[in-house]
N, C-alpha and C positions, 0 to 999 in steps of 0.2 A: 639666950644662943637663938638663933635663928639657922640649924645648919641641918642637913640630912644626905643620906646617900642615895641617891635618886637612880636608878633599875634601867632599863631599857634595853628594848634589841636593835641594834643595826639590820643594817639594808639585808648580810648574809643571815641572817635570824640567830645568831649570835647571842648570849646575854652580855650586857656591857654592865657597870657601875662607875659612881663617882659620886664625891662628894660637893655635895654641893651648900654654896651662901645664898641665902633670899630671905630680905630683909626687908621691909617700907622704915624710912628715914624719913622725920620729920622737922620740918628747916624750922630755925626761927621766925620769920615771914608768916610757916602756917603754910606752907608749901611741902607737899606727901611725895617722895619719891621712893620707887624699887627699885632695888638692887640686887640682880641675880647674879652671881657669878664663879664659875667652878673654885677649889681649893688648888692653890699651886702646890699643893704640900696633901697627897691624896693621904689621911688621917684624921680622925674626928679630932684630936687634939689642934689638929693642925689647917683647922678649916674655921675652927671656934678663932684662931688671933688673926686667921685673913678677917674675920668678919671686924674684930677689933681694930685692928689697920683701916679698914676699907671705913669704919665709924669713924673713923680718929681724923681720915681726908676727908670727907663729907664734914666735921665740923669746924676743919682751918683752912676750907676751902681750895683745897688741892684735890681734891677728886676729879681726874679724867683730864688731870695736866703735869699730869706726870712726865717727866720726860723720854723714863721707859715705863712701861708695865708691871706691876709685883711679877707678874710669870717671870721678867725677862729678871729678877732680879735668884734664883732657886741654880744658884751653883751644879757643879757637875759632884761633887762633896755635899750640896746637901740631899743630892739626888739617889746618889750611893745603895743607902738605907733603901730606900725602894723597891729599888731594881733586886738588889740580894733578896729579898721577902717575895718580891715577883718570882724569881728564881728557885726561891723553894718552895714553891706551891705549884710549880708549876714543872721545876726538872730533878732529874736524878742527883742525889747526893753529892756523887763526883762529878758532876757539871759545873755544881756551887760552888766547891770548894774549886774550882780554878777558875771561874769565874771570877770568887774573891780574889783569889792571886793573880789574875791578868790585873784587876783594878789596881790594889795594894802597889806593884811591880811595873805598874807603865802606864794607866791613865790617868789614876789619881796623882801620881808625880808631873805628869806634863798639863793636864786639864782640870783638876782638881778645883780651885780656885777662879776656873773661868762659871761666866752665866753660861745656861744653857745655850741661851738662847743666841752668845755669840761663835759659838761654835758652827765654822762653815765649813765650805771646801779648802779657803785659804790656811785656817788654823790644821786643818788634818791633813792635807797634804806637808804641811812644816812638821806634822810628829811622825809622818811617811818615814820624813829622812832622819829624822833624830835614829828614829828605829831601825834604818838602816846599819848605822853609825855604834847601835850600844850592843856590848855585848850578856854574851847570855844566862852569866852571871845575875841572877836577878837585884839580888843584893849584896853589890859591890861591898869587901870591905875598905876598913878605913885608912889603912895603910897597907895596898896589894903588895903581896907578895912577888918578888921576882921571877924569870921563868925558871934559875933553876933552884929557886928554894919550893918549888909545884911541882920539879919532876922530880926533886928528893921526897919529897912527901908522897910522892905516887896519886897526884893530881893530874889531873886532864888538863892544859892551859886553856881559859874560858874563849871560844870564837864567838863570833859576832850572831846576830841571832841567824836563824834562818829565816829565809820570807813565807815559811809555813806559818811559825809562830808568830810574826807578824797579821799572818792573816788571819788569826785565830786570837787576837788581841782589835782587831779593825772590824771583827765579827762581834768583839763583843762590845764594844763602843757603840754600833751602829743599833743595836738591837738596845743597848740602854735609851740613844735616841728616839728608837722609833716608840718605844715605851712612855717618855716623854711626852711626845708626842699626842697619842693615842689619851695617856693620862691627862692632857690638857693641860701641862706646864709649858710647851714650847708650841707656837703656833704651827707648823712641820721641821721635821726633823731633815739636813741635810743628808747630799747621798754619800756613803763611803762605799769609796773606791777600793776592790782590792787588790793584789799584784793577784796577774795573768802568769798563764803557760808559767803552772812552778815545774821543777823540774819534781821526777816522778823517786819519791822518797825510799833512801838505804835504809835496810837493815843488813843483821850480822846474824848465824845462825851457825850450829855446829856440824860440823862435819859428820857421818854415820859413825867411824871411829873412836871423834872425840865422845859423842855423844854415849858409846860405850863405853870408855873410858869415864867418864865424870859419874855415869852410876857404878861403876867401880870404884869407884873413891872416894864417892857418897859415906858419911856415921851412914849405921846400919838404921838409927830411927829415923833417917832423913833418907834414906834410899829410896821407899816405896813416893814416897812425895815425889822428889825428882823423876823419877822413873816414869812417874802418871803423869807429871808433866811433859813429860818430852813424848809420848801416847798421846796422849786425848786433847793435847794442843790447847786448855782452858787457860784464861785468864785468869793472871794471882786471884782478883777476887774471886771469882770462881771454884780456883783449888779453896779457898779462903773456908767458903762456904759452905763445901760438899759436903752432904751429910748420906747416913749409910740406909736413910729412906730411899735413896736418890740412886741407887747401886741395882742394878740385875747382874748378879755376876753369875745365874743359871745359865742367863741369854748374849748373856757378855754384852750387856749396854749400860752408860751413864745415861740418867736426866740431869743436866743443866738447870737445874729452875732460879738458882738466886745468885747472886755477888754479894762480899762482904767487902768492906770499904772505908776505914777507920770507926768500925767498930760500929755503921750503918748497913743492916739489909736492905739490899734493892735486888729489883728484877734485870737480868744481866745483859750486857749493854743492847742495844736496838731495841731494847721492852723483851722480849720473847725467848722462852725457852725451848729448847733444841735435841734431841737425842745424837748420841758419841757411841760408833758401837767400839767396843774392847779390844785390843785381840789378848789373844795367852798371856801373851808375859805379863799383862797390867791385869788383867784376871788373877793368876799366880798372886804376884805379887800384894794384890789386895785381901786376897784370902787370909795369903799370911799375916797380916797385919792388923785383921780382927782387935780388939780391944775391946774393954768396957767401963770408958773415960767421956760417954757419952755420946750426942746425937752425931759430932760431929767427924768426920771422917780423918782430919789432919789435925790436932788439935793439943792443946797444951798441959800440961799434966795436971789439971782441974779441971779440966775438960772444956775448956775456957776456946773461942775461935783465933787461931795465930793470929799473926798483925804482919805487917810488911816488915817490920821491925827486924823480929825475930828470924823473918826469913832470908834475913840479907846475908849474913853472916857463915849460914849453914852453907851456901850456891856460892860463894867466896872459895872457904875452905875448902869445897870438893873440888873447883875448878883447878885451885894449890899444889890439891893433891895430883890432880889427874897434868897436870904440866900443860892446860892450857890458859893465854892467854890472847890478848890483843894488845898491838897498838895505839890504834884507835881507842879505845876505852874499853871498860869490864864488861863481862857477859853478864846479863841481867832474865830475873826470870820471862821477862814479855819473850828475847831472845830465844827462848825454850819454844814457847807458841812458835816464833819461825822457822824454829828447825821441826816442829812437827809439819810445818804445811810444805816446806822445803823438801823436806826429809818426801811427804807424799810425791810433793811434781816432780821430782826425780825419778820416782817409782812410777812414772806416768801414768798416776792420776787423774782424771779428766779436771777442768777449774770446778765445772759446776759440779760435782761431789766435794770436790777442796771445799769452794762455799760456804756447804752445809755442813759441813764436818763442825769450820771455823766459828762460821756464825756471824757470816759476815750476812751485810744486810746490801749488799751489789757487789755485783763479778768486778768491779774492777778496782773492789778491795782485793778481790783473790791476784788479778790480774798481775802481780809484782811480781808473784812467783814465775808466770812463764816462760818464764827468759831458763830456766833450770833445768825444763826437760826441751831441749833445742833438738833432739832426735821424733820427738811424737811425730811431731809430721809428715818427716821425712817417715817416719815407718806410715804413718796412716794413704800415703799416700801409693805406699810402696804394694799395696792389695793389689791395686790396681795389675799390676807384671807376675800375681801370683798362679800359676797353675789351678784354675777352678771348675767349677760344676758344666756339666755341656748348657750353650751358651741360653738362656730363657729366652721360647719364643714368643715374641713381645707380640707378632698379629694372632696368635692362638690363644694368647691370654688373653689380651684384648673382648675376642668374639666369644667368650667363655666366662668375661661380665656381663656381657651382650644378654647372653642367655639365658643367665640367673637375674637379670637386673628388665624382662623384657618391661 
């Protein structure tokens, strides 16, 4: 077999590599023909199989006469494992899980049988039209329960997929096609147009009174966890990954260094650590929470980290005991994070400070809480009418500056 992993640098200086077939074929009439092609499937085994197919085509006299090239035969379902491998090498575990779910729930059912080269603007628009009619229940039951049965069981009736969710699916499709182009499986990836002008995402949060009732109603072994979630705004994975070495209870600070999700430890969302100051109530609760079960602050009886599944029921029980409910659905752990940011905004804390405490990469993520402090701007301009110290003599100030900086 004459296959090799070719490595080079692109124009931007970035290292690239791809499996290539390079062999000399001897025709029966004595002619020699060199064949150099990139493999449509970027693995050693795929390249070896591709060489066998090329040699067979040369022997049969069909080489170069195909109605469609070898590359055009690769379907999205066949390329999906390569896409996930690339994601595992370059993305966080949670992102890989999300992409795998988007593939299974949406992309493979529609595009799986299609050759990548056959996916164009028309097919993508057809997919978008179907997605807009799709329900949020990704894995629909064969015998869907009636609305009455859903309400009796306490479930929320499935709604249509949000445009944001559809955009997430389209983004995954765009990245998959771009990777196929990069690995020379298709000559050019089609443009995937996302839905624009999306409505601002809605969120739920607890009022100040509801937050206090939730902590009071929590079971003793879960009370500190709920309080820390409400007083720090940590994500669920960050709470799970919190270790005693991350705490400085003397200074009242907490360092967010990792997140643990589905058993995999990674950097916090955004790829960077952050420091969160603790209020006195959280410091006192954590001091009283000290245990000898291992390095994790919140853990199971054997010292192992908590899981999202084990954290679900304690929160629901506390909400039930506190008499907190929502018609739209259940309050989850991420809503406690929204509660933290909402309470800060309602207390008039600047959005830039909230951004740093929440670990948001951009201020746009934080601006969703701006409407919760409607009086902040009014109070800001109100200082213009307050009695103040004697007016500053601007002319004298300027003369003094000139004297100090001749």
